[in-house]
SEGU-187325 format. One record per residue (C-alpha): residue in one letter; x, y, z. Coordinates in steps of 0.02 Angstrom, whole numbers, padded with zeros to 5 digits, always signed. Example, Ala and Ser with C-alpha at 12.3 -4.5 7.8 and 13.67 -1.06 7.14 Angstrom:
<atoms>
A+00615-00225+00390S+00684-00053+00357
</atoms>
This chain:
<atoms>
M+00494-07059+00387N+00497-06866+00387A+00470-06796+00570A+00440-06602+00598L+00599-06518+00667P+00577-06431+00847A+00560-06243+00829P+00746-06166+00887L+00726-06118+01056L+00897-06020+01068W+00829-05845+01065Q+00650-05888+01129A+00680-05825+01325R+00765-05671+01260E+00617-05627+01128A+00488-05665+01271R+00545-05510+01333L+00488-05411+01191A+00313-05493+01149A+00210-05321+01210L+00303-05244+01057D+00165-05329+00959E+00038-05225+01033L+00117-05046+01006P+00126-04975+00836R+00310-04970+00760S+00322-04792+00776L+00343-04812+00949W+00447-04951+00971L+00619-04854+00982W+00543-04729+01113A+00489-04898+01206L+00646-04977+01199I+00763-04836+01238H+00698-04724+01383S+00778-04679+01548Q+00615-04725+01666G+00601-04891+01737G+00637-05057+01661L+00616-05129+01502E+00484-05267+01514P+00378-05149+01658R+00392-05021+01515L+00350-05095+01369D+00193-05196+01478G+00139-05024+01539L+00133-04922+01361A+00028-05069+01301G-00097-05065+01447L-00093-04870+01444R-00131-04867+01242A-00278-05001+01263A-00355-04899+01403L-00357-04747+01301L-00419-04806+01151A-00560-04873+01249G-00588-04695+01322R-00534-04732+01508L-00366-04729+01610P-00293-04900+01653S-00341-04991+01809D-00180-05053+01858W-00022-04941+01813R+00150-05047+01779W+00263-04901+01730P+00296-04795+01793E+00312-04787+01965A+00180-04751+02060P+00212-04565+02128L+00242-04513+01945A+00103-04631+01871Q-00008-04544+01990G+00036-04370+01915I+00018-04414+01737A-00176-04489+01800D-00200-04322+01875V-00151-04211+01707L-00245-04330+01591T-00423-04339+01704E-00389-04134+01712L-00373-04105+01534E-00496-04240+01502L-00374-04330+01367P-00462-04507+01379N-00620-04434+01298Y-00524-04379+01154C-00421-04520+01135E-00555-04632+01112G-00534-04736+00973Q-00427-04614+00878A-00262-04718+00870E-00165-04580+00775L-00202-04456+00922V-00144-04599+01054E+00020-04616+00978L+00053-04437+00965L-00001-04417+01154L+00115-04560+01194R+00258-04502+01102S+00231-04339+01197L+00228-04407+01357M+00359-04519+01338F+00473-04371+01262H+00446-04260+01446L+00471-04412+01546D+00641-04442+01464L+00702-04245+01524I+00690-04288+01696V+00869-04367+01721D+00924-04208+01625Y+00840-04091+01773V+00908-04208+01895D+01082-04193+01836R+01071-03988+01829G+01027-04008+02007E+00849-04028+02036T+00786-04156+02160P+00689-04304+02071E+00525-04239+02154A+00547-04080+02063A+00603-04137+01901A+00448-04241+01882G+00343-04124+01933R+00425-03986+01788A+00400-04137+01661L+00228-04163+01713A+00198-03972+01702A+00269-03953+01513F+00187-04099+01463R+00005-04028+01533D+00043-03854+01466D+00084-03931+01310W-00088-04033+01313A-00179-03902+01357E-00149-03797+01198R-00158-03936+01096C-00348-04001+01178G-00404-03808+01130E-00356-03848+00944I-00433-04024+00923D-00582-03950+01010E-00614-03823+00872L-00569-03956+00747V-00716-04083+00823E-00806-03919+00838V-00811-03879+00646F-00793-04082+00580G-00857-04180+00736N-00729-04281+00714V-00520-04258+00690G-00502-04390+00568E-00311-04398+00506L-00287-04230+00568C-00185-04271+00729K-00035-04352+00634N+00126-04305+00731N+00219-04262+00566D+00060-04135+00506W+00044-04051+00697D+00151-03930+00684M+00085-03872+00527L-00082-03894+00568R-00044-03770+00719G+00020-03641+00595L-00164-03671+00487L-00274-03665+00646K-00205-03479+00692S-00237-03411+00501G-00352-03284+00452G-00452-03421+00349W-00476-03525+00487Q-00544-03407+00595E-00666-03354+00450M-00705-03551+00439M-00758-03549+00636R-00875-03411+00636I-00963-03475+00466R-00979-03640+00567R-01083-03558+00719L-01179-03461+00575M-01239-03639+00500E-01343-03650+00655R-01440-03528+00561L-01474-03641+00401P-01539-03789+00488D-01611-03857+00305L-01449-03845+00215A-01382-04016+00288G-01536-04108+00282C-01537-04062+00086I-01336-04103+00061R-01384-04264+00149R-01505-04314+00035L-01374-04285-00095G-01292-04456-00188R-01368-04609-00280A-01274-04741-00179R-01398-04825-00060A-01583-04831-00098T-01698-04769+00047E-01869-04806+00131E-01935-04635+00062P-02017-04599-00097D-01943-04474-00197A-02054-04355-00271A-01952-04277-00377R-01937-04421-00494H-02062-04417-00626S-02029-04614-00674E-02157-04712-00539V-02137-04902-00522Q-02293-05014-00535A-02359-05072-00351M-02418-05251-00309M-02539-05299-00195Q-02620-05461-00128A-02789-05481-00191D-02909-05642-00162R-02982-05677-00346P-03094-05848-00422V-02984-05997-00485A-03073-06114-00612R-03015-06277-00611P-03091-06450-00681R-03185-06578-00574R-03210-06771-00623L-03369-06812-00533R-03401-07016-00527V-03604-07063-00554P-03648-07239-00512D-03774-07336-00585Y-03767-07220-00733P-03758-07280-00916G-03591-07274-00952E-03428-07372-00910T-03459-07562-00886R-03316-07617-00733G-03372-07785-00686V-03503-07876-00596H-03576-07876-00440R-03747-07892-00339S-03912-07758-00360G-04096-07742-00409R-04080-07667-00571V-04168-07790-00695P-04121-07703-00843R-03916-07724-00806M-03931-07910-00755V-03833-08056-00816P-03924-08181-00943A-03888-08315-00811E-04019-08229-00713A-04143-08212-00847V-04137-08395-00860L-04216-08412-00703L-04381-08323-00758L-04423-08486-00873H-04413-08611-00741P-04567-08652-00640R-04481-08663-00453L-04323-08561-00487R-04439-08416-00543L-04468-08414-00353V-04280-08395-00333W-04268-08265-00449H-04403-08154-00377A-04331-08190-00188R-04146-08105-00260H-04240-07971-00332A-04324-07925-00188E-04154-07969-00092R-04078-07857-00224T-03950-07979-00259L-03979-08018-00429L-03819-08027-00532T-03795-07856-00634Y-03671-07777-00734E-03581-07643-00645D-03575-07464-00715H-03542-07283-00700E-03510-07135-00786I-03386-06990-00747L-03444-06815-00781E-03336-06675-00766E-03379-06490-00720W-03266-06339-00675I-03278-06250-00498H-03213-06094-00454E-03105-06075-00290P-03040-05922-00210H-02843-05903-00232T-02726-05763-00163A-02602-05691-00284W-02497-05545-00292V-02595-05411-00427P-02524-05268-00518S-02611-05121-00418P-02718-04976-00480D-02593-04847-00404R-02428-04817-00434L-02273-04793-00298P-02137-04668-00365E-01966-04740-00340R-01876-04739-00180R-01764-04601-00159H-01576-04629-00156E-01444-04549-00054M-01248-04575+00017G-01146-04558-00140P-01014-04439-00175I-01052-04239-00197L-01001-04120-00316V-01018-03945-00273C-01015-03779-00399V-00981-03630-00290D-01031-03453-00375T-00888-03335-00328S-00920-03199-00439G-00937-03001-00371S-01110-03012-00365M-01101-03151-00223Q-01004-03024-00107G-01081-02996+00083G-01198-03111+00159A-01200-03214-00008E-01015-03252-00007V-01049-03316+00199V-01191-03425+00125A-01094-03497-00011K-00950-03554+00098A-01057-03618+00232V-01145-03719+00077V-00945-03788+00030L-00905-03812+00234E-01058-03925+00248A-01039-04024+00116V-00856-04063+00173R-00940-04087+00343T-01060-04206+00271A-00956-04300+00159H-00820-04328+00319A-00953-04402+00433Q-01021-04503+00319K-00855-04558+00232R-00900-04500+00056A-00816-04423-00077C-00823-04217-00108H-00750-04100-00243V-00796-03924-00253F-00781-03821-00408T-00771-03621-00393F-00817-03526-00519S-00831-03341-00606G-00805-03268-00749P-00733-03359-00908G-00592-03462-00865D-00605-03425-00680L-00615-03609-00625L-00541-03684-00479E-00568-03875-00431M-00527-03918-00270P-00543-04103-00203V-00573-04075-00010A-00550-04203+00125V-00521-04191+00320D-00328-04203+00300F-00201-04067+00308P-00197-04046+00118G-00374-04031+00110L-00387-03918+00242E-00269-03820+00168A-00359-03788+00039L-00520-03759+00135T-00456-03635+00231G-00368-03555+00085F-00555-03539-00009M-00643-03484+00167G-00520-03336+00173Q-00532-03271-00011S-00646-03133-00064F-00772-03148-00237G-00753-03067-00382G-00787-03059-00567G-00884-03105-00680T-01017-03281-00707D-00992-03417-00819V-01074-03566-00749T-01034-03675-00909G-00874-03717-00882P-00918-03806-00711L-01048-03885-00782E-00948-03944-00925H-00812-04014-00789A-00958-04072-00653L-01003-04197-00831E-00848-04262-00871K-00820-04282-00681L-00988-04403-00682E-00877-04515-00812E-00763-04569-00694R-00802-04745-00624D-00794-04665-00438W-00909-04519-00469Q-01040-04613-00561L-01160-04617-00421A-01142-04421-00374D-01265-04279-00366L-01223-04113-00405L-01264-03955-00298V-01249-03794-00349A-01256-03630-00242S-01265-03468-00329D-01375-03306-00338G-01430-03373-00513E-01369-03223-00611F-01312-03340-00734G-01369-03450-00892A-01315-03605-00978T-01263-03634-01155P-01420-03730-01240D-01286-03862-01281V-01236-03866-01118A-01419-03858-01055A-01447-04002-01167R-01320-04116-01109L-01356-04111-00926R-01562-04154-00967R-01471-04307-01053V-01375-04354-00920K-01515-04331-00788E-01637-04442-00892E-01497-04566-00948K-01388-04578-00777G-01529-04514-00647L-01417-04334-00579R-01501-04242-00488V-01446-04056-00461Q-01502-03971-00293G-01471-03774-00296V-01451-03664-00166L-01535-03493-00190V-01459-03357-00108G-01538-03223-00186D-01720-03149-00206R-01774-03244-00340E-01771-03394-00445T-01699-03342-00639V-01715-03456-00800G-01540-03503-00783F-01545-03578-00618L-01727-03659-00666E-01666-03730-00818I-01507-03838-00721A-01589-03871-00547D-01697-04017-00515D-01756-03933-00329I-01692-03768-00268L-01665-03717-00073W-01706-03533-00060V-01591-03449+00081P-01705-03303+00082D-01615-03216+00226W-01447-03226+00173R-01425-03023+00202R-01416-03081+00372F-01249-03137+00368G-01163-03015+00297T-01081-02869+00384S-01198-02747+00344T-01347-02680+00467A-01494-02673+00360D-01626-02784+00384G-01604-02968+00335D-01772-03009+00270S-01786-03021+00097P-01899-02873+00014I-01959-03011-00123H-02121-03112-00073S-02082-03263-00167K-01926-03340-00254S-02031-03381-00403L-02098-03209-00475T-02018-03279-00638A-02117-03433-00640I-02264-03302-00603Y-02253-03161-00725F-02156-03231-00858P-02212-03404-00873G-02157-03421-01076A-01957-03376-01013L-01938-03530-00936R-01875-03684-01043T-02007-03793-00977P-02037-03973-01085E-02199-03881-01154N-02117-03717-01189R-01985-03808-01296A-02094-03924-01389A-02212-03750-01424T-02032-03659-01484V-01979-03650-01652T-01805-03626-01711G-01766-03449-01798A-01749-03538-01978D-01923-03610-01959A-01985-03423-01889A-01915-03356-02054T-01979-03467-02162A-02145-03452-02116L-02133-03254-02121R-02073-03264-02300K-02211-03384-02352A-02335-03257-02269R-02271-03123-02356S-02258-03195-02527G-02453-03240-02513Y-02511-03068-02435K-02577-02952-02574R-02605-02766-02537P-02786-02702-02568Q-02820-02570-02716Q-02837-02396-02656
</atoms>
C-alpha cells in the first residue's frame, strides 16, 4: 500500500509570512523585503493592496502600510497629481511608481540621522516624491497626447533616456505636428481603412470584383400525386357488396335462373348488397405547390471592405516636399504610428528621395521606435525623387508571412514616375493578392505616376497652410484631376494600354506604309 506522504511542514510557518510576494512583480521583491519603514508582513500586505488599487485606478480604502500620518501624506500626493488615473491598467507604470515611492520613503531614516525630526523628514521625502512625479506626469501627458496611451514607454530602464528624448527638437516638432493633425480629419479615417485582416460590413466600392447575391423567393415546385378512383375498371382487390351488376360474381347470376330466388336477387340489387368484385384505378397527376428557396439575385453586391491589417508607408522626402508638404508628410507617418499602436497593428515606414536614398524604419511605441520617429521628425527633406526603390522593397515586404495582409500608403506630391516593370508588378500583386494602395496627395494636382500606382488618392489642397510661409494656404487649382481632364490619353488606364502599341510594332507599320507609297508623277 503506497500512501501519499504528507507535505513537509518545517518551513511552512515562516513561508506564510511571505505569501504576499506572490502578488508583487519580482522587480519589487528586494524593495519590499529590505526597507526601513514598517514591519515585514504589514509592508508586504500594504504594497500588494496599493498595487492592486492603483491598477484599478483608485486609492486603497484600507492603508495597511505605512503608518497613518505617512499614509495620509502619500494619499494626498497621489490625489493631487491624479496618479491613480495614470496608473489604471498600466502595470509597468505602477511598478515604476512603487519603486520611486519606496526609494523616497527609505531616505526618511537618513534625514532623521542628520538631525531632522521624524515629521520633517517624512515631509521632505514626500516633497521630493511629489516634485519627481509632477515632472513625470507632465511628460506622460505629452506621451498620451501624441500616442493615446504610453504602452511600454514607462519602463524604469528606459525612463532616463526617454526624458532626454522628450526634450529634443524632434519631439517638439512631433508635438507641433500632433496639434496640426486636428486640421486633417480625413487622414485618420483613410489610414484606419488600410489592411486586409478583418472583413467589415461596409461595401468596398474600390474593388471591381463583385459577389453574386442570393435572395429568398417563392416559386412553384412540381411533384407527382397519386389519386385513387374507386369502382373504376382497373386492378381487382377483392369482393364486396354493391349494386354494380356488371361486376357481380357468378353465384349471384345463378339466382336469376331460379323462379323464387329471382326475387331474392332483385331484393339484393335494390339493397345494393350483391356480391361484386372490388376494383379501383390509380391515376397520377402533377401538381405545383409554392416553395421558398434561395435563388441567385439579378443584382450583384460588391465585396465587403477589409481593414485592420499591417501598414506599409512610403513617404516622399525629396526637395519638392519642403515647407508645408513636409509637415503633412510627417503628419501622415505620425498618424500611421498612432493608429497602429492604438489597434495593435504592425507598421513599417520607407522614406525615399533620390536613387539610393532609401531609409527603412520599423516604428512602434517603445523607446527604439520613438527614437527613430523623433529623428525622422527632426530631419529636413531634400534630394531627388525615385519611387521605384521603395515600391520594390514594399513588394518584397509583402512576401513575408507577417505582412501578407498589409496595405500600402504613399504620401507624396506626385512628382515621380514608376518604371513600367515595377508598375506591372504592382498591378499583378493587386490582382493576385488584393493589395490596395492609398495615396495622400500633398500637391496641387494628380500626376500620371501617382494615378498609375494608387487605387485611391486623398487630396490635401490646403497643404500650404501647414508651412511657415504667410502666403494664402488655399490651392490655386480648382481640381486635382487636371491631368485626367485635359490629358486623358496620357493616363495608363487599361483602355489606353490596350490601344497602345510598342515601338517595334509602330516602326514595322511605318516601314510597310513607306514601302507601299508611290510618289505621284510630276
